[in-house]
C-alpha positions as CSV (number, residue, x, y, z in Angstrom):
1,M,2.0,-51.8,-54.9
2,A,3.3,-51.2,-51.4
3,L,3.9,-47.5,-52.2
4,N,0.3,-47.0,-53.4
5,F,-1.0,-48.8,-50.3
6,C,1.0,-46.5,-48.0
7,K,-0.2,-43.4,-49.8
8,T,-3.8,-44.6,-49.6
9,F,-3.4,-45.4,-45.9
10,F,-1.9,-42.1,-44.9
11,T,-4.5,-40.2,-47.0
12,L,-7.3,-42.0,-45.2
13,K,-5.7,-41.4,-41.8
14,S,-5.4,-37.7,-42.4
15,N,-9.0,-37.4,-43.6
16,I,-10.2,-39.2,-40.4
17,F,-8.1,-36.8,-38.3
18,Y,-9.7,-33.7,-40.0
19,V,-13.2,-35.1,-39.7
20,N,-12.6,-35.7,-35.9
21,C,-11.3,-32.1,-35.6
22,L,-14.5,-30.9,-37.3
23,V,-16.8,-32.9,-35.1
24,N,-15.0,-31.9,-31.9
25,N,-15.0,-28.2,-32.8
26,V,-18.7,-28.2,-33.6
27,R,-19.4,-30.1,-30.4
28,N,-17.4,-27.7,-28.2
29,F,-18.5,-24.5,-30.1
30,H,-14.9,-23.7,-31.0
31,S,-13.7,-21.9,-34.1
32,L,-14.0,-23.9,-37.3
33,R,-11.1,-22.3,-39.0
34,L,-8.4,-24.9,-38.6
35,P,-10.2,-28.0,-40.0
36,L,-12.2,-26.0,-42.6
37,R,-9.1,-24.2,-43.9
38,T,-7.3,-27.5,-44.3
39,L,-10.3,-29.0,-46.2
40,N,-10.6,-25.9,-48.4
41,F,-14.2,-25.2,-47.2
42,R,-15.6,-21.7,-47.1
43,Y,-16.4,-20.4,-43.7
44,P,-17.9,-17.1,-42.6
45,K,-15.6,-14.2,-41.6
46,G,-15.0,-13.7,-38.0
47,N,-14.8,-16.2,-35.1
48,I,-17.8,-18.2,-34.1
49,S,-18.8,-16.9,-30.7
50,S,-19.7,-19.2,-27.9
51,P,-23.2,-18.9,-26.4
52,K,-23.6,-16.4,-23.7
53,R,-23.8,-17.7,-20.2
54,S,-26.3,-16.3,-17.7
55,F,-26.1,-16.5,-14.0
56,T,-27.9,-15.1,-11.0
57,L,-26.2,-13.3,-8.1
58,Y,-27.2,-14.4,-4.7
59,P,-26.5,-12.5,-1.5
60,S,-23.4,-13.7,0.3
61,R,-23.6,-15.4,3.6
62,R,-21.6,-12.5,5.1
63,Q,-24.3,-10.1,4.0
64,T,-27.0,-12.3,5.3
65,A,-25.3,-12.6,8.6
66,K,-25.1,-8.8,9.0
67,E,-28.9,-8.5,8.9
68,V,-29.3,-10.5,12.2
69,N,-30.1,-8.3,15.2
70,L,-27.4,-8.7,17.9
71,N,-29.2,-6.5,20.4
72,V,-30.6,-9.4,22.3
73,A,-32.9,-8.7,25.3
74,N,-31.4,-11.6,27.4
75,N,-28.3,-13.7,27.5
76,V,-28.3,-16.2,24.6
77,V,-26.3,-19.4,24.4
78,L,-24.4,-19.5,21.1
79,F,-22.5,-22.7,21.6
80,K,-22.4,-25.5,24.1
81,H,-20.3,-28.7,24.5
82,E,-21.5,-30.9,27.4
83,N,-18.9,-33.7,27.8
84,S,-17.8,-33.6,31.4
85,R,-17.2,-37.3,31.5
86,Y,-14.6,-37.1,28.7
87,F,-12.6,-34.3,30.3
88,R,-12.8,-36.0,33.7
89,T,-11.3,-39.1,32.2
90,L,-8.6,-37.0,30.6
91,S,-7.8,-35.5,34.0
92,L,-7.5,-38.9,35.6
93,L,-5.3,-40.0,32.8
94,A,-3.0,-37.0,33.3
95,L,-2.8,-37.8,37.0
96,G,-2.1,-41.4,36.3
97,Q,0.7,-40.5,33.8
98,F,2.2,-38.2,36.4
99,L,2.3,-40.8,39.1
100,L,3.5,-43.6,36.8
101,F,6.4,-41.7,35.3
102,F,7.5,-40.2,38.5
103,G,7.4,-43.6,40.1
104,V,9.6,-45.0,37.3
105,G,12.1,-42.1,37.8
106,Y,12.1,-42.6,41.6
107,S,12.7,-46.3,41.3
108,L,15.8,-45.6,39.1
109,L,17.5,-43.4,41.7
110,P,19.7,-46.2,43.0
111,I,21.6,-46.3,39.7
112,L,23.0,-42.8,40.3
113,P,26.7,-42.9,41.4
114,G,27.6,-41.3,44.7
115,R,28.5,-37.7,44.8
116,K,31.8,-36.7,46.3
117,N,32.1,-34.1,49.0
118,N,32.1,-30.5,47.8
119,Q,31.7,-31.7,44.2
120,P,29.9,-29.1,42.0
121,L,26.5,-30.3,40.8
122,L,27.4,-29.5,37.1
123,N,30.6,-31.6,37.3
124,Y,28.6,-34.4,38.9
125,I,26.1,-34.3,36.1
126,M,28.8,-34.2,33.4
127,N,30.6,-37.2,34.9
128,A,27.3,-39.3,35.2
129,K,25.5,-38.2,32.0
130,L,23.8,-41.6,31.2
131,P,22.5,-42.4,34.7
132,V,21.2,-38.9,35.2
133,A,19.5,-38.9,31.8
134,V,17.8,-42.3,32.6
135,V,16.4,-40.9,35.8
136,V,15.5,-37.4,34.7
137,T,13.8,-38.4,31.4
138,P,10.7,-40.2,32.9
139,M,10.3,-37.5,35.4
140,L,10.2,-34.8,32.7
141,C,7.7,-36.9,30.8
142,G,5.6,-37.2,34.0
143,L,5.6,-33.4,34.1
144,L,5.2,-32.5,30.4
145,G,2.4,-34.9,29.5
146,P,0.0,-33.9,32.3
147,Y,0.8,-30.3,31.7
148,L,-0.2,-30.5,28.1
149,M,-3.4,-32.4,29.0
150,C,-4.4,-29.9,31.6
151,T,-3.7,-27.0,29.2
152,F,-5.9,-28.7,26.5
153,I,-8.7,-29.2,29.1
154,G,-8.5,-25.6,30.3
155,R,-8.7,-24.3,26.7
156,S,-11.7,-26.4,25.7
157,I,-14.8,-24.3,25.6
158,R,-18.0,-25.4,27.3
159,Y,-20.3,-22.5,26.6
160,I,-20.2,-19.3,24.6
161,I,-23.0,-16.9,25.8
162,L,-23.9,-13.7,24.0
163,N,-24.7,-11.2,26.8
164,K,-27.6,-8.8,26.9
165,G,-27.2,-6.0,24.4
166,G,-25.0,-8.1,22.1
167,E,-21.7,-6.3,22.8
168,K,-20.0,-8.9,24.9
169,V,-19.7,-12.7,25.1
170,T,-19.1,-14.9,28.2
171,V,-17.0,-17.9,27.7
172,V,-17.2,-20.9,30.1
173,T,-14.4,-23.5,29.9
174,Y,-13.5,-26.8,31.4
175,N,-10.8,-27.0,34.1
176,V,-9.0,-29.6,36.1
177,F,-8.9,-27.6,39.4
178,K,-11.8,-25.2,39.0
179,K,-15.5,-25.8,38.4
180,S,-16.6,-24.0,35.3
181,P,-14.2,-21.0,35.1
182,Q,-15.5,-18.2,32.9
183,F,-14.5,-14.7,31.6
184,T,-16.2,-12.0,29.6
185,V,-14.8,-10.2,26.6
186,P,-16.1,-7.7,24.0
187,I,-17.1,-9.1,20.6
188,D,-14.5,-7.1,18.8
189,K,-11.8,-8.8,20.8
190,V,-12.7,-12.2,19.5
191,S,-11.2,-13.8,16.3
192,V,-11.5,-17.2,14.7
193,N,-9.5,-18.9,11.9
194,K,-12.4,-20.5,10.0
195,S,-16.1,-20.5,9.5
196,R,-18.5,-22.6,11.4
197,T,-19.4,-24.6,8.3
198,E,-15.7,-25.4,7.7
199,L,-15.3,-27.0,11.2
200,N,-13.5,-30.3,10.8
201,K,-12.7,-31.6,14.3
202,Y,-11.6,-28.5,16.2
203,M,-11.8,-24.8,15.6
204,S,-9.4,-22.4,17.3
205,I,-10.7,-19.1,18.7
206,K,-8.6,-16.3,20.1
207,F,-9.6,-13.8,22.8
208,E,-7.5,-10.7,23.0
209,G,-5.7,-10.5,26.3
210,K,-5.7,-14.2,26.8
211,P,-2.6,-16.3,26.1
212,L,-2.8,-19.1,23.5
213,Y,-5.9,-20.2,21.6
214,Y,-9.1,-21.7,22.9
215,V,-10.8,-24.7,21.2
216,I,-14.3,-25.3,19.9
217,H,-15.0,-29.0,19.5
218,K,-17.0,-30.5,16.6
219,E,-19.0,-32.6,19.0
220,G,-20.5,-29.4,20.5
221,T,-23.8,-27.8,19.4
222,F,-24.3,-24.3,17.9
223,V,-27.5,-23.5,19.6
224,N,-28.0,-20.2,17.7
225,P,-25.8,-20.5,14.5
226,E,-27.1,-17.3,13.0
227,L,-26.1,-15.2,16.0
228,F,-22.8,-17.0,16.2
229,D,-22.0,-16.3,12.6
230,S,-23.1,-12.6,13.0
231,S,-21.2,-11.9,16.2
232,I,-18.1,-14.0,15.8
233,A,-17.5,-16.2,12.9
234,F,-18.1,-13.9,9.9
235,K,-17.2,-10.5,11.4
236,K,-14.0,-11.7,12.9
237,R,-12.9,-14.3,10.5
238,G,-9.4,-13.7,9.3
239,S,-8.7,-11.1,11.9
240,S,-5.1,-10.5,12.7
241,K,-5.8,-9.9,16.3
């Protein structure tokens, strides 16, 4: 009794499995050979081919960008980022950090031990490692932090202007000490690491002959996005320069 029940159960289970295979293959346009061979059904020779897929080719954005005329009659603003208040606040923060950390280091000078006559400076530092480290560390932080902030401010782009003729661009940046410093470079000396549409928060841009990278902020506005893509973003994307 139990043996017959087990045989009936496994037979029913295998039939359900093959029926599921048949349904899935028909639904997905796969070959029907595996389930039909097992059930001893006749099937046509050759594999059942899947339906042909049709698609339409559209012109790439790079090809579309090349069609834009770069020979402009006047200077054209490609990008602008007007946020003087933010960078002014950042400059004041850098100055405050400099004064604060140097004040802390200066107030700790009394903990340094006295230096003996004719004692070499290196020997003095080696004999008083901990007090010297306590005094020097805040002073170094007072120099390094403001330096990094000033560098970031000086590398933040305020305007990118395509000059008349479309062969050069003028870049205007922010600066702590100068009021709107600027420089002009040929278009073929500019390279970016991503497209304008891939801009997340910052986009770095490199100008040949200038150390380090410059920064385009997301909060800025691409005044003429087509000209920007044609002159800089697409033509120079991925450049190794």
